[in-house]
N, CA, C and O atoms as a GROMACS GRO file, in nm:
protein
  452
    1MET      N    1  -8.847  20.239   7.267
    1MET     CA    2  -8.764  20.164   7.189
    1MET      C    3  -8.666  20.063   7.287
    1MET      O    4  -8.666  19.942   7.260
    2VAL      N    5  -8.587  20.113   7.396
    2VAL     CA    6  -8.508  20.067   7.464
    2VAL      C    7  -8.552  19.933   7.579
    2VAL      O    8  -8.473  19.858   7.636
    3LEU      N    9  -8.724  19.934   7.590
    3LEU     CA   10  -8.805  19.867   7.615
    3LEU      C   11  -8.809  19.747   7.583
    3LEU      O   12  -8.814  19.644   7.651
    4GLY      N   13  -8.805  19.771   7.433
    4GLY     CA   14  -8.844  19.626   7.356
    4GLY      C   15  -8.949  19.619   7.287
    4GLY      O   16  -8.982  19.527   7.212
    5LYS      N   17  -9.025  19.750   7.318
    5LYS     CA   18  -9.170  19.765   7.241
    5LYS      C   19  -9.126  19.804   7.098
    5LYS      O   20  -9.035  19.873   7.052
    6PRO      N   21  -9.237  19.721   7.043
    6PRO     CA   22  -9.207  19.761   6.860
    6PRO      C   23  -9.254  19.915   6.894
    6PRO      O   24  -9.309  19.963   6.993
    7VAL      N   25  -9.201  19.984   6.750
    7VAL     CA   26  -9.256  20.171   6.766
    7VAL      C   27  -9.278  20.203   6.640
    7VAL      O   28  -9.190  20.193   6.553
    8ILE      N   29  -9.410  20.250   6.615
    8ILE     CA   30  -9.427  20.315   6.488
    8ILE      C   31  -9.440  20.460   6.478
    8ILE      O   32  -9.505  20.534   6.552
    9ALA      N   33  -9.361  20.496   6.364
    9ALA     CA   34  -9.339  20.636   6.398
    9ALA      C   35  -9.287  20.691   6.233
    9ALA      O   36  -9.251  20.632   6.132
   10THR      N   37  -9.299  20.787   6.257
   10THR     CA   38  -9.217  20.860   6.101
   10THR      C   39  -9.100  20.864   6.086
   10THR      O   40  -9.027  20.899   6.179
   11PRO      N   41  -9.059  20.834   5.984
   11PRO     CA   42  -8.903  20.828   5.976
   11PRO      C   43  -8.846  20.982   5.898
   11PRO      O   44  -8.813  21.010   5.783
   12TYR      N   45  -8.854  21.073   6.045
   12TYR     CA   46  -8.811  21.169   5.991
   12TYR      C   47  -8.739  21.272   6.120
   12TYR      O   48  -8.773  21.264   6.239
   13SER      N   49  -8.620  21.378   6.059
   13SER     CA   50  -8.564  21.463   6.137
   13SER      C   51  -8.461  21.340   6.245
   13SER      O   52  -8.396  21.247   6.196
   14GLY      N   53  -8.468  21.364   6.359
   14GLY     CA   54  -8.352  21.296   6.484
   14GLY      C   55  -8.403  21.121   6.474
   14GLY      O   56  -8.323  21.028   6.463
   15VAL      N   57  -8.502  21.111   6.478
   15VAL     CA   58  -8.548  21.001   6.484
   15VAL      C   59  -8.471  20.879   6.364
   15VAL      O   60  -8.466  20.757   6.380
   16THR      N   61  -8.419  20.955   6.249
   16THR     CA   62  -8.411  20.858   6.180
   16THR      C   63  -8.221  20.808   6.207
   16THR      O   64  -8.169  20.734   6.125
   17ASP      N   65  -8.135  20.865   6.337
   17ASP     CA   66  -8.057  20.816   6.388
   17ASP      C   67  -8.046  20.673   6.450
   17ASP      O   68  -7.936  20.618   6.463
   18PHE      N   69  -8.172  20.611   6.491
   18PHE     CA   70  -8.188  20.532   6.518
   18PHE      C   71  -8.310  20.428   6.499
   18PHE      O   72  -8.340  20.338   6.577
   19PHE      N   73  -8.367  20.458   6.391
   19PHE     CA   74  -8.512  20.401   6.376
   19PHE      C   75  -8.504  20.406   6.237
   19PHE      O   76  -8.478  20.501   6.163
   20ASP      N   77  -8.543  20.235   6.200
   20ASP     CA   78  -8.532  20.214   6.035
   20ASP      C   79  -8.623  20.063   6.061
   20ASP      O   80  -8.662  20.002   6.161
   21LEU      N   81  -8.631  20.042   5.910
   21LEU     CA   82  -8.711  19.899   5.893
   21LEU      C   83  -8.678  19.754   5.982
   21LEU      O   84  -8.744  19.653   6.005
   22ASN      N   85  -8.506  19.812   6.027
   22ASN     CA   86  -8.476  19.670   6.154
   22ASN      C   87  -8.535  19.711   6.279
   22ASN      O   88  -8.558  19.618   6.356
   23THR      N   89  -8.567  19.834   6.322
   23THR     CA   90  -8.595  19.832   6.445
   23THR      C   91  -8.721  19.919   6.489
   23THR      O   92  -8.751  19.958   6.602
   24GLY      N   93  -8.781  19.936   6.379
   24GLY     CA   94  -8.932  20.001   6.400
   24GLY      C   95  -9.028  20.000   6.270
   24GLY      O   96  -8.985  19.984   6.156
   25TYR      N   97  -9.156  20.020   6.300
   25TYR     CA   98  -9.235  20.037   6.156
   25TYR      C   99  -9.256  20.181   6.123
   25TYR      O  100  -9.323  20.267   6.180
   26PRO      N  101  -9.178  20.184   6.009
   26PRO     CA  102  -9.186  20.324   5.970
   26PRO      C  103  -9.304  20.367   5.880
   26PRO      O  104  -9.343  20.294   5.789
   27VAL      N  105  -9.368  20.501   5.909
   27VAL     CA  106  -9.510  20.558   5.865
   27VAL      C  107  -9.465  20.641   5.720
   27VAL      O  108  -9.360  20.705   5.724
   28ARG      N  109  -9.526  20.638   5.623
   28ARG     CA  110  -9.545  20.749   5.545
   28ARG      C  111  -9.533  20.878   5.581
   28ARG      O  112  -9.555  20.876   5.702
   29TYR      N  113  -9.512  20.986   5.550
   29TYR     CA  114  -9.543  21.116   5.557
   29TYR      C  115  -9.540  21.190   5.486
   29TYR      O  116  -9.473  21.149   5.392
   30ARG      N  117  -9.592  21.338   5.463
   30ARG     CA  118  -9.559  21.414   5.391
   30ARG      C  119  -9.516  21.547   5.457
   30ARG      O  120  -9.572  21.584   5.560
   31THR      N  121  -9.420  21.619   5.400
   31THR     CA  122  -9.375  21.737   5.505
   31THR      C  123  -9.447  21.877   5.457
   31THR      O  124  -9.471  21.931   5.348
   32LEU      N  125  -9.467  21.906   5.588
   32LEU     CA  126  -9.513  22.003   5.576
   32LEU      C  127  -9.465  22.135   5.652
   32LEU      O  128  -9.428  22.125   5.769
   33GLU      N  129  -9.465  22.246   5.594
   33GLU     CA  130  -9.444  22.371   5.647
   33GLU      C  131  -9.558  22.458   5.716
   33GLU      O  132  -9.668  22.484   5.667
   34LEU      N  133  -9.503  22.501   5.852
   34LEU     CA  134  -9.611  22.562   5.995
   34LEU      C  135  -9.604  22.692   5.906
   34LEU      O  136  -9.514  22.738   5.834
   35THR      N  137  -9.754  22.741   5.943
   35THR     CA  138  -9.795  22.856   5.880
   35THR      C  139  -9.794  23.007   6.010
   35THR      O  140  -9.789  23.130   6.003
   36GLN      N  141  -9.802  22.909   6.114
   36GLN     CA  142  -9.814  23.008   6.199
   36GLN      C  143  -9.705  22.897   6.353
   36GLN      O  144  -9.652  22.786   6.347
   37ASP      N  145  -9.714  22.984   6.451
   37ASP     CA  146  -9.615  22.896   6.551
   37ASP      C  147  -9.700  22.803   6.625
   37ASP      O  148  -9.817  22.832   6.646
   38THR      N  149  -9.639  22.668   6.676
   38THR     CA  150  -9.708  22.606   6.716
   38THR      C  151  -9.613  22.535   6.806
   38THR      O  152  -9.517  22.465   6.776
   39GLY      N  153  -9.672  22.577   6.952
   39GLY     CA  154  -9.548  22.526   7.078
   39GLY      C  155  -9.437  22.564   7.068
   39GLY      O  156  -9.430  22.686   7.055
   40PRO      N  157  -9.324  22.503   7.069
   40PRO     CA  158  -9.160  22.557   7.066
   40PRO      C  159  -9.131  22.541   6.904
   40PRO      O  160  -9.019  22.536   6.855
   41TYR      N  161  -9.264  22.532   6.827
   41TYR     CA  162  -9.206  22.555   6.670
   41TYR      C  163  -9.279  22.662   6.596
   41TYR      O  164  -9.399  22.688   6.589
   42GLN      N  165  -9.143  22.731   6.526
   42GLN     CA  166  -9.209  22.869   6.473
   42GLN      C  167  -9.233  22.828   6.356
   42GLN      O  168  -9.208  22.720   6.301
   43ALA      N  169  -9.304  22.959   6.307
   43ALA     CA  170  -9.384  22.925   6.172
   43ALA      C  171  -9.238  22.964   6.090
   43ALA      O  172  -9.146  23.038   6.124
   44GLY      N  173  -9.261  22.870   5.950
   44GLY     CA  174  -9.152  22.847   5.830
   44GLY      C  175  -9.102  22.710   5.884
   44GLY      O  176  -9.058  22.638   5.794
   45SER      N  177  -9.098  22.655   6.013
   45SER     CA  178  -9.045  22.513   6.027
   45SER      C  179  -9.109  22.425   5.974
   45SER      O  180  -9.230  22.444   5.957
   46HIS      N  181  -9.055  22.315   5.937
   46HIS     CA  182  -9.117  22.187   5.874
   46HIS      C  183  -9.150  22.042   5.995
   46HIS      O  184  -9.091  22.016   6.100
   47TRP      N  185  -9.213  22.003   5.957
   47TRP     CA  186  -9.228  21.837   6.045
   47TRP      C  187  -9.333  21.769   5.930
   47TRP      O  188  -9.389  21.801   5.825
   48ALA      N  189  -9.320  21.654   6.020
   48ALA     CA  190  -9.389  21.519   5.898
   48ALA      C  191  -9.555  21.506   5.963
   48ALA      O  192  -9.599  21.477   6.075
   49ASP      N  193  -9.611  21.538   5.850
   49ASP     CA  194  -9.724  21.491   5.880
   49ASP      C  195  -9.730  21.360   5.830
   49ASP      O  196  -9.670  21.322   5.730
   50PRO      N  197  -9.828  21.265   5.928
   50PRO     CA  198  -9.822  21.114   5.873
   50PRO      C  199  -9.935  21.081   5.834
   50PRO      O  200 -10.048  21.122   5.861
   51ASP      N  201  -9.875  20.967   5.738
   51ASP     CA  202 -10.034  20.939   5.665
   51ASP      C  203 -10.084  20.835   5.789
   51ASP      O  204 -10.022  20.731   5.811
   52VAL      N  205 -10.203  20.875   5.865
   52VAL     CA  206 -10.289  20.826   5.915
   52VAL      C  207 -10.307  20.660   5.873
   52VAL      O  208 -10.275  20.567   5.947
   53ASP      N  209 -10.354  20.648   5.760
   53ASP     CA  210 -10.416  20.508   5.706
   53ASP      C  211 -10.306  20.460   5.725
   53ASP      O  212 -10.303  20.361   5.799
   54HIS      N  213 -10.200  20.501   5.679
   54HIS     CA  214 -10.073  20.394   5.678
   54HIS      C  215 -10.007  20.340   5.812
   54HIS      O  216  -9.975  20.223   5.835
   55ALA      N  217  -9.996  20.437   5.886
   55ALA     CA  218  -9.959  20.389   6.083
   55ALA      C  219 -10.113  20.295   6.085
   55ALA      O  220 -10.099  20.173   6.078
   56ALA      N  221 -10.219  20.336   6.092
   56ALA     CA  222 -10.335  20.201   6.100
   56ALA      C  223 -10.282  20.096   6.078
   56ALA      O  224 -10.258  20.009   6.161
   57GLU      N  225 -10.254  20.094   5.952
   57GLU     CA  226 -10.209  19.943   5.870
   57GLU      C  227 -10.098  19.903   5.964
   57GLU      O  228 -10.115  19.815   6.048
   58ARG      N  229 -10.005  19.956   5.951
   58ARG     CA  230  -9.857  19.944   6.064
   58ARG      C  231  -9.932  19.890   6.225
   58ARG      O  232  -9.898  19.780   6.270
   59MET      N  233 -10.004  19.953   6.281
   59MET     CA  234 -10.069  19.885   6.389
   59MET      C  235 -10.107  19.758   6.392
   59MET      O  236 -10.069  19.673   6.473
   60LEU      N  237 -10.224  19.737   6.257
   60LEU     CA  238 -10.243  19.603   6.239
   60LEU      C  239 -10.117  19.506   6.217
   60LEU      O  240 -10.104  19.408   6.289
   61GLU      N  241 -10.044  19.530   6.135
   61GLU     CA  242  -9.926  19.454   6.132
   61GLU      C  243  -9.844  19.407   6.265
   61GLU      O  244  -9.783  19.301   6.278
   62VAL      N  245  -9.856  19.518   6.366
   62VAL     CA  246  -9.802  19.480   6.470
   62VAL      C  247  -9.880  19.381   6.539
   62VAL      O  248  -9.844  19.272   6.584
   63VAL      N  249  -9.992  19.434   6.538
   63VAL     CA  250 -10.113  19.310   6.611
   63VAL      C  251 -10.117  19.146   6.560
   63VAL      O  252 -10.125  19.046   6.631
   64GLU      N  253 -10.108  19.156   6.426
   64GLU     CA  254 -10.122  19.015   6.341
   64GLU      C  255  -9.999  18.960   6.366
   64GLU      O  256  -9.977  18.840   6.384
   65ARG      N  257  -9.933  19.033   6.368
   65ARG     CA  258  -9.744  18.955   6.358
   65ARG      C  259  -9.670  19.010   6.476
   65ARG      O  260  -9.576  19.089   6.478
   66ARG      N  261  -9.744  18.941   6.590
   66ARG     CA  262  -9.634  18.965   6.711
   66ARG      C  263  -9.535  18.926   6.715
   66ARG      O  264  -9.458  19.006   6.768
   67ASP      N  265  -9.457  18.772   6.662
   67ASP     CA  266  -9.353  18.747   6.664
   67ASP      C  267  -9.243  18.813   6.615
   67ASP      O  268  -9.130  18.825   6.664
   68GLU      N  269  -9.301  18.862   6.491
   68GLU     CA  270  -9.208  18.950   6.378
   68GLU      C  271  -9.218  19.093   6.503
   68GLU      O  272  -9.108  19.131   6.542
   69ALA      N  273  -9.295  19.138   6.539
   69ALA     CA  274  -9.287  19.279   6.589
   69ALA      C  275  -9.242  19.260   6.744
   69ALA      O  276  -9.220  19.364   6.806
   70HIS      N  277  -9.224  19.123   6.818
   70HIS     CA  278  -9.137  19.087   6.878
   70HIS      C  279  -8.998  19.098   6.894
   70HIS      O  280  -8.925  19.139   6.985
   71ALA      N  281  -8.976  19.035   6.746
   71ALA     CA  282  -8.827  19.023   6.715
   71ALA      C  283  -8.782  19.204   6.700
   71ALA      O  284  -8.688  19.248   6.766
   72VAL      N  285  -8.837  19.266   6.636
   72VAL     CA  286  -8.829  19.363   6.576
   72VAL      C  287  -8.789  19.485   6.720
   72VAL      O  288  -8.706  19.575   6.726
   73GLY      N  289  -8.880  19.441   6.810
   73GLY     CA  290  -8.865  19.527   6.911
   73GLY      C  291  -8.765  19.513   6.987
   73GLY      O  292  -8.720  19.618   7.033
   74ARG      N  293  -8.701  19.392   7.024
   74ARG     CA  294  -8.583  19.325   7.050
   74ARG      C  295  -8.462  19.353   6.980
   74ARG      O  296  -8.357  19.350   7.044
   75ARG      N  297  -8.461  19.387   6.832
   75ARG     CA  298  -8.364  19.427   6.779
   75ARG      C  299  -8.322  19.600   6.799
   75ARG      O  300  -8.209  19.646   6.804
   76ALA      N  301  -8.427  19.660   6.807
   76ALA     CA  302  -8.415  19.806   6.814
   76ALA      C  303  -8.353  19.823   6.989
   76ALA      O  304  -8.271  19.911   7.013
   77SER      N  305  -8.406  19.722   7.106
   77SER     CA  306  -8.320  19.730   7.250
   77SER      C  307  -8.230  19.743   7.220
   77SER      O  308  -8.161  19.844   7.232
   78GLU      N  309  -8.195  19.611   7.157
   78GLU     CA  310  -8.043  19.602   7.167
   78GLU      C  311  -7.971  19.695   7.082
   78GLU      O  312  -7.867  19.732   7.135
   79ASP      N  313  -7.992  19.744   6.968
   79ASP     CA  314  -7.947  19.824   6.905
   79ASP      C  315  -7.930  19.992   7.038
   79ASP      O  316  -7.825  20.040   7.080
   80LEU      N  317  -8.013  20.019   7.055
   80LEU     CA  318  -8.026  20.129   7.129
   80LEU      C  319  -7.931  20.106   7.266
   80LEU      O  320  -7.841  20.185   7.295
   81SER      N  321  -7.957  20.005   7.334
   81SER     CA  322  -7.830  19.963   7.441
   81SER      C  323  -7.710  20.000   7.402
   81SER      O  324  -7.628  20.068   7.464
   82ARG      N  325  -7.699  19.936   7.264
   82ARG     CA  326  -7.538  19.951   7.214
   82ARG      C  327  -7.531  20.081   7.206
   82ARG      O  328  -7.440  20.134   7.269
   83ARG      N  329  -7.607  20.152   7.139
   83ARG     CA  330  -7.531  20.305   7.089
   83ARG      C  331  -7.562  20.386   7.193
   83ARG      O  332  -7.550  20.506   7.167
   84LEU      N  333  -7.621  20.342   7.364
   84LEU     CA  334  -7.645  20.457   7.462
   84LEU      C  335  -7.573  20.376   7.574
   84LEU      O  336  -7.583  20.397   7.695
   85SER      N  337  -7.496  20.277   7.510
   85SER     CA  338  -7.417  20.217   7.654
   85SER      C  339  -7.318  20.351   7.676
   85SER      O  340  -7.291  20.447   7.604
   86TYR      N  341  -7.273  20.305   7.826
   86TYR     CA  342  -7.162  20.449   7.914
   86TYR      C  343  -7.066  20.474   7.786
   86TYR      O  344  -7.040  20.583   7.736
   87ALA      N  345  -7.015  20.340   7.743
   87ALA     CA  346  -6.872  20.332   7.665
   87ALA      C  347  -6.926  20.412   7.531
   87ALA      O  348  -6.865  20.513   7.497
   88ALA      N  349  -7.018  20.377   7.471
   88ALA     CA  350  -7.038  20.432   7.327
   88ALA      C  351  -7.067  20.623   7.361
   88ALA      O  352  -7.011  20.718   7.307
   89VAL      N  353  -7.145  20.622   7.440
   89VAL     CA  354  -7.166  20.765   7.496
   89VAL      C  355  -7.049  20.847   7.520
   89VAL      O  356  -7.036  20.955   7.462
   90GLY      N  357  -6.940  20.791   7.625
   90GLY     CA  358  -6.792  20.855   7.627
   90GLY      C  359  -6.750  20.807   7.492
   90GLY      O  360  -6.640  20.857   7.518
   91LYS      N  361  -6.739  20.774   7.414
   91LYS     CA  362  -6.669  20.736   7.290
   91LYS      C  363  -6.725  20.870   7.204
   91LYS      O  364  -6.646  20.957   7.167
   92THR      N  365  -6.823  20.876   7.185
   92THR     CA  366  -6.904  20.974   7.101
   92THR      C  367  -6.857  21.094   7.191
   92THR      O  368  -6.744  21.123   7.149
   93LEU      N  369  -6.893  21.186   7.306
   93LEU     CA  370  -6.854  21.314   7.375
   93LEU      C  371  -6.683  21.331   7.328
   93LEU      O  372  -6.637  21.420   7.256
   94ARG      N  373  -6.606  21.215   7.396
   94ARG     CA  374  -6.477  21.242   7.372
   94ARG      C  375  -6.417  21.286   7.250
   94ARG      O  376  -6.351  21.390   7.241
   95GLU      N  377  -6.446  21.188   7.131
   95GLU     CA  378  -6.423  21.272   7.015
   95GLU      C  379  -6.481  21.377   6.990
   95GLU      O  380  -6.410  21.450   6.921
   96ARG      N  381  -6.605  21.432   7.021
   96ARG     CA  382  -6.650  21.535   7.003
   96ARG      C  383  -6.574  21.662   7.056
   96ARG      O  384  -6.534  21.756   6.986
   97TYR      N  385  -6.559  21.646   7.222
   97TYR     CA  386  -6.454  21.744   7.278
   97TYR      C  387  -6.297  21.753   7.202
   97TYR      O  388  -6.239  21.861   7.210
   98GLU      N  389  -6.238  21.653   7.139
   98GLU     CA  390  -6.134  21.652   7.095
   98GLU      C  391  -6.179  21.774   6.928
   98GLU      O  392  -6.124  21.874   6.881
   99GLU      N  393  -6.263  21.718   6.900
   99GLU     CA  394  -6.301  21.842   6.767
   99GLU      C  395  -6.322  21.940   6.817
   99GLU      O  396  -6.245  22.029   6.781
  100VAL      N  397  -6.394  21.968   6.884
  100VAL     CA  398  -6.384  22.119   6.979
  100VAL      C  399  -6.248  22.199   6.969
  100VAL      O  400  -6.221  22.303   6.908
  101LEU      N  401  -6.148  22.093   7.070
  101LEU     CA  402  -6.022  22.119   7.118
  101LEU      C  403  -5.951  22.183   6.990
  101LEU      O  404  -5.883  22.286   6.998
  102ARG      N  405  -5.975  22.107   6.862
  102ARG     CA  406  -5.884  22.101   6.770
  102ARG      C  407  -5.924  22.250   6.682
  102ARG      O  408  -5.837  22.327   6.642
  103THR      N  409  -6.015  22.264   6.668
  103THR     CA  410  -6.081  22.369   6.608
  103THR      C  411  -6.014  22.479   6.705
  103THR      O  412  -5.914  22.539   6.664
  104VAL      N  413  -6.070  22.509   6.842
  104VAL     CA  414  -5.979  22.631   6.933
  104VAL      C  415  -5.881  22.648   6.912
  104VAL      O  416  -5.857  22.768   6.903
  105ARG      N  417  -5.739  22.539   6.888
  105ARG     CA  418  -5.640  22.554   6.877
  105ARG      C  419  -5.571  22.579   6.717
  105ARG      O  420  -5.454  22.602   6.688
  106GLN      N  421  -5.690  22.564   6.631
  106GLN     CA  422  -5.668  22.614   6.479
  106GLN      C  423  -5.705  22.743   6.477
  106GLN      O  424  -5.683  22.806   6.374
  107GLY      N  425  -5.779  22.822   6.611
  107GLY     CA  426  -5.844  22.920   6.567
  107GLY      C  427  -5.942  22.950   6.467
  107GLY      O  428  -5.955  23.068   6.437
  108GLN      N  429  -6.032  22.845   6.397
  108GLN     CA  430  -6.116  22.827   6.353
  108GLN      C  431  -6.258  22.854   6.403
  108GLN      O  432  -6.357  22.846   6.331
  109LEU      N  433  -6.259  22.895   6.564
  109LEU     CA  434  -6.391  22.928   6.594
  109LEU      C  435  -6.437  23.087   6.537
  109LEU      O  436  -6.547  23.102   6.483
  110GLY      N  437  -6.355  23.185   6.554
  110GLY     CA  438  -6.372  23.304   6.507
  110GLY      C  439  -6.484  23.406   6.625
  110GLY      O  440  -6.586  23.471   6.607
  111GLY      N  441  -6.398  23.376   6.745
  111GLY     CA  442  -6.480  23.405   6.876
  111GLY      C  443  -6.593  23.366   6.930
  111GLY      O  444  -6.652  23.411   7.028
  112ARG      N  445  -6.633  23.232   6.820
  112ARG     CA  446  -6.789  23.179   6.892
  112ARG      C  447  -6.758  23.086   7.027
  112ARG      O  448  -6.859  23.048   7.087
  113LEU      N  449  -6.680  23.063   7.059
  113LEU     CA  450  -6.665  22.990   7.209
  113LEU      C  451  -6.669  23.073   7.332
  113LEU      O  452  -6.658  23.021   7.443
   0.00000   0.00000   0.00000
């Protein structure tokens, strides 16, 4: 996405922080519960099972509407460049550190630190 390439993905889990109709091509999915451990994912975990036919439609859409796909990729790149700039990441880290410090000072961690 940062490179400006159009991305086709399921809008599930962490990707939803930066992936939507303006920055990519979401694919329909259904949520599955894993019945056995799969790589780092334990049985009982949930993940998105993509609608493969819809993913294929999205691929055709990107190919057939190249100008639109280029614009989507450009928007994604600009959005992520803003979100992941040194200033933006530094601000987020500072806010998080300040939140942790407030919690520690108020004694609300209960010995978890």
